[in-house]
Kinemage of the C-alpha trace (Angstrom):
@kinemage 1
@onewidth
@group {chain A} dominant
@subgroup {mainchain}
@vectorlist {calphas} color= white
{ca unk a 1} P -71.321 172.600 187.014
{ca unk a 2} L -73.991 173.349 184.425
{ca unk a 3} L -72.506 174.278 181.056
{ca unk a 4} L -73.218 177.426 179.099
{ca unk a 5} L -72.456 176.302 175.555
{ca unk a 6} L -71.169 178.272 172.617
{ca unk a 7} L -73.323 181.079 171.553
{ca unk a 8} L -71.135 182.295 168.776
{ca unk a 9} L -67.571 182.781 167.422
{ca unk a 10} L -66.312 186.256 166.374
{ca unk a 11} L -64.101 186.237 163.317
{ca unk a 12} L -62.461 189.595 162.737
{ca unk a 13} L -61.749 190.447 159.118
{ca unk a 14} L -60.139 193.331 157.268
{ca unk a 15} L -62.789 193.405 154.462
{ca unk a 16} L -66.386 192.490 155.399
{ca unk a 17} L -67.698 192.004 151.896
{ca unk a 18} L -64.743 189.812 150.877
{ca unk a 19} L -65.129 187.644 154.006
{ca unk a 20} L -68.865 187.147 153.462
{ca unk a 21} L -67.993 186.001 149.829
{ca unk a 22} L -65.347 183.709 151.261
{ca unk a 23} L -67.706 182.017 153.708
{ca unk a 24} L -70.397 181.766 150.988
{ca unk a 25} L -67.750 179.848 148.899
{ca unk a 26} L -67.183 177.587 151.857
{ca unk a 27} L -70.921 176.662 151.565
{ca unk a 28} L -72.369 178.892 154.263
{ca unk a 29} L -75.350 181.137 154.017
{ca unk a 30} L -74.701 184.656 155.259
{ca unk a 31} L -77.092 187.119 156.542
{ca unk a 32} L -77.198 190.702 154.951
{ca unk a 33} L -74.565 193.170 156.227
{ca unk a 34} L -75.609 194.887 159.584
{ca unk a 35} L -74.118 197.888 161.368
{ca unk a 36} L -73.425 198.292 165.011
{ca unk a 37} L -73.893 201.788 166.551
{ca unk a 38} L -70.218 201.697 167.730
{ca unk a 39} L -68.341 201.520 164.389
{ca unk a 40} L -68.261 197.858 163.432
{ca unk a 41} L -70.354 195.804 161.043
{ca unk a 42} L -71.137 192.224 160.496
{ca unk a 43} L -72.472 189.303 158.482
{ca unk a 44} L -73.645 186.207 160.336
{ca unk a 45} L -73.590 182.504 159.575
{ca unk a 46} L -76.552 181.163 161.748
{ca unk a 47} L -77.060 177.503 162.595
{ca unk a 48} L -80.111 175.613 163.550
{ca unk a 49} L -78.515 174.474 166.879
{ca unk a 50} L -78.513 178.046 168.237
{ca unk a 51} L -75.002 178.964 167.501
{ca unk a 52} L -73.496 181.217 164.855
{ca unk a 53} L -70.335 182.695 163.318
{ca unk a 54} L -70.011 186.538 163.398
{ca unk a 55} L -67.910 188.060 160.709
{ca unk a 56} L -66.785 191.486 162.058
{ca unk a 57} L -64.996 194.403 160.484
{ca unk a 58} L -64.450 197.969 161.249
{ca unk a 59} L -66.821 199.944 159.046
{ca unk a 60} L -66.835 203.464 160.709
{ca unk a 61} L -63.619 204.124 162.694
{ca unk a 62} L -64.884 207.521 163.944
{ca unk a 63} L -67.535 205.849 165.966
{ca unk a 64} L -65.237 203.638 167.963
{ca unk a 65} L -64.782 204.499 171.723
{ca unk a 66} L -61.808 203.113 173.451
{ca unk a 67} L -62.193 200.954 176.521
{ca unk a 68} L -60.419 201.275 179.828
{ca unk a 69} L -59.806 199.278 182.970
{ca unk a 70} L -63.579 199.285 183.763
{ca unk a 71} L -65.088 199.290 180.295
{ca unk a 72} L -64.539 196.825 177.493
{ca unk a 73} L -64.901 198.057 173.991
{ca unk a 74} L -65.967 195.365 171.517
{ca unk a 75} L -65.113 197.588 168.536
{ca unk a 76} L -61.786 198.852 169.790
{ca unk a 77} L -60.725 195.336 170.747
{ca unk a 78} L -61.445 194.022 167.223
{ca unk a 79} L -59.804 197.169 165.704
{ca unk a 80} L -56.715 196.695 167.571
{ca unk a 81} L -56.749 192.902 167.040
{ca unk a 82} L -56.801 193.446 163.272
{ca unk a 83} L -53.975 195.878 163.528
{ca unk a 84} L -51.944 193.054 165.145
{ca unk a 85} L -53.342 190.362 162.878
{ca unk a 86} L -54.248 192.032 159.538
{ca unk a 87} L -55.092 188.664 157.816
{ca unk a 88} L -57.969 188.166 160.247
{ca unk a 89} L -59.140 185.210 162.219
{ca unk a 90} L -60.998 184.105 165.380
{ca unk a 91} L -60.820 186.984 167.858
{ca unk a 92} L -63.616 186.315 170.534
{ca unk a 93} L -65.468 183.382 172.072
{ca unk a 94} L -69.054 184.075 173.138
{ca unk a 95} L -71.011 181.778 175.554
{ca unk a 96} L -74.734 181.581 176.027
{ca unk a 97} L -76.421 183.762 178.664
{ca unk a 98} L -78.695 183.026 181.487
{ca unk a 99} L -79.436 186.807 181.736
{ca unk a 100} L -76.967 189.610 182.214
{ca unk a 101} L -77.429 189.736 185.987
{ca unk a 102} L -77.135 185.944 186.370
{ca unk a 103} L -74.009 186.029 184.195
{ca unk a 104} L -72.320 188.704 186.199
{ca unk a 105} L -73.264 186.881 189.454
{ca unk a 106} L -71.794 183.570 188.138
{ca unk a 107} L -68.633 185.104 186.593
{ca unk a 108} L -68.090 187.052 189.729
{ca unk a 109} L -68.505 183.982 191.972
{ca unk a 110} L -65.884 182.143 189.734
{ca unk a 111} L -63.422 184.928 190.326
{ca unk a 112} L -63.349 186.284 186.777
{ca unk a 113} L -62.343 189.742 185.875
{ca unk a 114} L -65.602 191.554 185.020
{ca unk a 115} L -66.026 194.657 183.009
{ca unk a 116} L -68.971 197.181 183.174
{ca unk a 117} L -72.349 196.050 181.858
{ca unk a 118} L -72.876 196.786 178.093
{ca unk a 119} L -75.998 196.698 175.932
{ca unk a 120} L -76.943 197.858 172.448
{ca unk a 121} L -79.578 197.713 169.707
{ca unk a 122} L -79.326 197.393 165.996
{ca unk a 123} L -81.472 196.432 163.107
{ca unk a 124} L -81.394 193.067 161.346
{ca unk a 125} L -82.809 192.473 157.896
{ca unk a 126} L -84.625 189.188 157.607
{ca unk a 127} L -84.781 186.949 154.503
{ca unk a 128} L -88.055 188.625 153.780
{ca unk a 129} L -86.286 192.054 153.560
{ca unk a 130} L -87.888 193.478 156.606
{ca unk a 131} L -85.666 195.299 159.135
{ca unk a 132} L -86.328 194.395 162.746
{ca unk a 133} L -84.899 195.513 166.070
{ca unk a 134} L -82.418 193.220 167.796
{ca unk a 135} L -80.804 193.953 171.224
{ca unk a 136} L -78.143 192.285 173.388
{ca unk a 137} L -76.656 192.575 176.831
{ca unk a 138} L -72.990 191.600 176.828
{ca unk a 139} L -71.103 190.484 179.923
{ca unk a 140} L -67.338 190.774 179.280
{ca unk a 141} L -64.690 188.920 181.141
{ca unk a 142} L -60.993 188.340 180.663
{ca unk a 143} L -58.130 185.994 180.992
{ca unk a 144} L -55.443 188.574 181.376
{ca unk a 145} L -52.759 186.226 180.171
{ca unk a 146} L -54.586 185.969 176.781
{ca unk a 147} L -54.621 189.537 175.435
{ca unk a 148} L -55.590 188.233 171.890
{ca unk a 149} L -58.814 186.525 173.084
{ca unk a 150} L -61.976 188.297 173.885
{ca unk a 151} L -64.489 186.481 176.064
{ca unk a 152} L -68.051 187.375 176.884
{ca unk a 153} L -71.651 186.080 177.324
{ca unk a 154} L -74.489 187.430 175.109
{ca unk a 155} L -78.066 187.807 176.182
{ca unk a 156} L -80.317 188.044 173.010
{ca unk a 157} L -83.468 190.101 173.999
{ca unk a 158} L -85.335 189.537 170.704
{ca unk a 159} L -84.568 186.041 169.555
{ca unk a 160} L -87.734 186.009 167.369
{ca unk a 161} L -86.384 188.878 165.346
{ca unk a 162} L -82.800 187.402 165.192
{ca unk a 163} L -83.108 183.706 164.241
{ca unk a 164} L -84.550 183.021 160.823
{ca unk a 165} L -84.746 179.555 159.384
{ca unk a 166} L -83.689 180.386 155.789
{ca unk a 167} L -80.345 181.752 157.148
{ca unk a 168} L -79.802 178.386 158.813
{ca unk a 169} L -79.811 176.266 155.617
{ca unk a 170} L -76.329 175.761 154.114
{ca unk a 171} L -75.073 174.274 150.933
{ca unk a 172} L -72.342 172.405 152.937
{ca unk a 173} L -75.095 170.995 155.356
{ca unk a 174} L -73.592 172.865 158.353
{ca unk a 175} L -75.662 172.582 161.533
{ca unk a 176} L -73.591 174.227 164.303
{ca unk a 177} L -70.433 175.099 166.068
{ca unk a 178} L -69.132 171.894 167.719
{ca unk a 179} L -65.779 173.183 169.076
{ca unk a 180} L -63.588 176.152 169.329
{ca unk a 181} L -59.937 175.527 169.887
{ca unk a 182} L -57.517 177.908 171.564
{ca unk a 183} L -53.773 177.457 171.134
{ca unk a 184} L -51.957 177.864 174.565
{ca unk a 185} L -48.653 176.740 175.827
{ca unk a 186} L -49.874 175.480 179.166
{ca unk a 187} L -53.570 174.581 179.330
{ca unk a 188} L -53.597 174.109 183.029
{ca unk a 189} L -52.614 177.801 183.701
{ca unk a 190} L -55.966 178.734 182.074
{ca unk a 191} L -58.076 176.188 183.691
{ca unk a 192} L -59.787 178.161 186.323
{ca unk a 193} L -60.786 181.014 183.992
{ca unk a 194} L -62.185 178.656 181.373
{ca unk a 195} L -63.979 176.548 183.905
{ca unk a 196} L -65.706 179.710 185.309
{ca unk a 197} L -66.373 181.072 181.705
{ca unk a 198} L -67.688 177.712 180.263
{ca unk a 199} L -69.506 176.611 183.571
{ca unk a 200} L -68.116 173.099 183.141
{ca unk a 201} L -65.081 171.186 184.698
{ca unk a 202} L -62.171 170.531 182.447
{ca unk a 203} L -61.490 167.136 180.964
{ca unk a 204} L -58.120 166.080 179.896
{ca unk a 205} L -57.730 165.228 176.081
{ca unk a 206} L -54.184 164.144 175.646
{ca unk a 207} L -52.215 167.309 176.650
{ca unk a 208} L -55.161 169.383 175.890
{ca unk a 209} L -57.984 170.493 178.143
{ca unk a 210} L -61.627 170.251 176.988
{ca unk a 211} L -64.629 172.036 178.419
{ca unk a 212} L -67.293 169.858 177.028
{ca unk a 213} L -70.968 170.897 176.538
{ca unk a 214} L -73.732 169.536 174.148
{ca unk a 215} L -74.149 173.061 172.867
{ca unk a 216} L -70.319 173.310 171.893
{ca unk a 217} L -66.993 172.456 173.500
{ca unk a 218} L -64.228 174.791 174.243
{ca unk a 219} L -60.643 173.321 173.955
{ca unk a 220} L -57.235 174.628 175.174
{ca unk a 221} L -54.618 172.836 173.217
{ca unk a 222} L -50.711 173.040 173.090
{ca unk a 223} L -49.059 172.909 169.800
{ca unk a 224} L -48.412 169.200 169.906
{ca unk a 225} L -52.113 168.435 169.926
{ca unk a 226} L -53.242 170.840 167.278
{ca unk a 227} L -52.765 168.444 164.338
{ca unk a 228} L -56.109 166.969 165.311
{ca unk a 229} L -57.619 169.998 163.778
{ca unk a 230} L -55.240 170.096 160.860
{ca unk a 231} L -53.259 172.963 162.365
{ca unk a 232} L -49.538 172.865 161.704
{ca unk a 233} L -48.631 176.383 163.004
{ca unk a 234} L -50.469 178.348 165.542
{ca unk a 235} L -49.600 181.475 167.615
{ca unk a 236} L -50.195 180.727 171.324
{ca unk a 237} L -53.045 182.730 172.880
{ca unk a 238} L -55.198 182.875 169.802
{ca unk a 239} L -58.110 180.841 168.438
{ca unk a 240} L -56.511 178.140 166.245
{ca unk a 241} L -59.464 176.293 164.871
{ca unk a 242} L -63.162 175.732 164.897
{ca unk a 243} L -65.125 172.592 164.212
{ca unk a 244} L -68.495 172.908 162.418
{ca unk a 245} L -70.765 169.965 162.542
{ca unk a 246} L -72.258 168.927 159.292
{ca unk a 247} L -74.914 166.464 158.143
{ca unk a 248} L -73.253 165.237 154.984
{ca unk a 249} L -69.423 165.113 154.171
{ca unk a 250} L -70.023 164.265 150.471
{ca unk a 251} L -72.204 167.317 150.134
{ca unk a 252} L -69.612 169.559 151.806
{ca unk a 253} L -66.821 168.214 149.740
{ca unk a 254} L -68.894 168.807 146.488
{ca unk a 255} L -69.611 172.304 147.543
{ca unk a 256} L -65.999 173.138 148.247
{ca unk a 257} L -64.834 171.472 145.077
{ca unk a 258} L -67.428 173.439 142.974
{ca unk a 259} L -66.278 176.682 144.490
{ca unk a 260} L -62.482 175.888 144.116
{ca unk a 261} L -61.691 175.803 147.846
{ca unk a 262} L -58.774 173.631 148.713
{ca unk a 263} L -59.482 170.978 151.347
{ca unk a 264} L -58.331 167.640 152.815
{ca unk a 265} L -60.744 164.855 153.715
{ca unk a 266} L -60.279 162.172 156.340
{ca unk a 267} L -63.344 160.041 156.531
{ca unk a 268} L -66.205 162.249 157.806
{ca unk a 269} L -63.955 165.196 158.566
{ca unk a 270} L -62.945 167.924 156.085
{ca unk a 271} L -60.058 170.354 156.874
{ca unk a 272} L -59.825 173.800 155.377
{ca unk a 273} L -56.717 175.941 155.943
{ca unk a 274} L -56.805 179.370 157.367
{ca unk a 275} L -55.875 180.892 154.101
{ca unk a 276} L -59.222 179.815 152.713
{ca unk a 277} L -61.364 180.587 155.732
{ca unk a 278} L -60.632 184.323 156.845
{ca unk a 279} L -57.584 183.226 158.921
{ca unk a 280} L -59.235 180.518 160.903
{ca unk a 281} L -58.628 176.744 160.419
{ca unk a 282} L -61.976 175.020 159.798
{ca unk a 283} L -63.032 171.430 160.352
{ca unk a 284} L -66.349 170.466 158.791
{ca unk a 285} L -67.222 167.278 160.714
{ca unk a 286} L -70.019 164.845 159.815
{ca unk a 287} L -68.930 162.845 163.083
{ca unk a 288} L -69.400 165.767 165.471
């Protein structure tokens, strides 16, 4: 199978401004706040490898439209997710797109549960202060045994308006999402869904299953394997951790220390607890 790779990680947060400040304290550059037409807003952390972190919060509840069996609602999903997990954390995994029609065909052929096509536009303010139009087609699927995990592919229609080099330069030397780790009791029971979603065959990693891709690896890990990411307690069915590849561990440590962020270093890997990263365990990894 040809892999899709990680497009981005959605981190749902109760307070968007506070989350953006937290991620800046971690050494990441954030984009200006943007608003979706369906009631949520975001700040992004863009990386030079074509991945990004999306910090998402509910900013206008009246605009949220609930989903149903046929239609997936991004805003309602994150609203309800935050109601269950008010501290925040990783809520959705997004893979790269081959085009919305191709995504639907591939996911359908893999037997994944598909929702109705969905697309939207918003404005994005660049580092030059100019607002430009960006637009996306989203192809939502589901692992029905993982109610706390959203899955979709995202087709970016105006990448030239979205990606901006100044946003991809980070004080901690971050260069891209290397891994997203989901805590599950039995990785094998989710194997078929994640093979279809990622586009790659699973590879065992101890008792975990990895879906490796040069553009970012997905990992399904039971509790016994999560200590590799510095996770001591994780709720099954949720995103437990993310690994961000960095260029310079010393630089990352200096940034964290200067901003008063607690961390633990093991060689080229730096661990930040969920309490200091919007509910998500982070590994800043110079070896990734």
